[in-house]
N, C-alpha and C positions, 0 to 999 in steps of 0.2 A: 592146561591146568597146572597150577603151582603146587608143589609138594614140599612139605617141611621135614621129610625123613632125613635129609642131610644134617639138619640141626640136631636131631636125636642121635645120629651116628657120631657127630662131632663131640657131643657131650659124653657119650659112652667112651669114645677113644681117649678123651682127655680126663676121664674119671671125674667129671663135674656133675653134681646133682642139680635138679631143678631148684631146690632150696638155695643152693649156692648162687645160681644165676639170679634168682629173685633178690637175694641179699646184695649182690654186687651191682645189679642193674637198676634197682629202684622200681622195676616193673612189678606189678602184683601177680599173684598166683593165677588169677583168671586170664590175664594177658598171655602169660607163658603157656598155660594149659590150652588156651584157645589156639595159639600158634602151633604148638606141637601136635594138635589134633586137626590141622589143616585149615584153620580159620584165618581171616585176614589179619594183617599186622601193618601198622603205618610205617612209612619210611623212617620216621624219627625213631621208632622203637627198633627197627631193623638196624639202624645206625648204632644205637646203644649196644645191641648185642654184638655187632661186629667189632666195636671198640673193646668191649670186655673180653671177647674171645680172640681178639687179634686175627681177624679173618675177613674175607670178602663176602658180600651177599650170596654169591654163588656157592659158598661153602655151607650156607644155611638153608637154601632153597634150591629146588630143581624144577625145570619146566618140562612138561610132557606135551608133545604136540599130537594132533590127531592126523590119521592118514585120510585118504579120500573117502573111506567108508565111514568116517566119523569115530573110528576106534582110536583110543589113546595108546601111544607107544612111548617107551622110555627113551629119552635122549641121552646117549652116552657122552661122556666128557669129550671124546674126540670129535663130536659133532658140533660142539659149541663154537 
């Protein structure tokens, strides 16, 4: 499962508001709102966010893998 919590943490760490991201990126509120709430985003839009935030996609999203029981677990940075 893909998680966008790193995107929210990055915005918080850098003191950037959603309104600022919308203004800088040209993406609309619905696209940003959807992404920050775990919905899909295209690679093109992810590219735009990475350029604006000067970061890598892994700074904006995280992957959670499931164990053999089907439960999801957090993948730590050291496991990437």
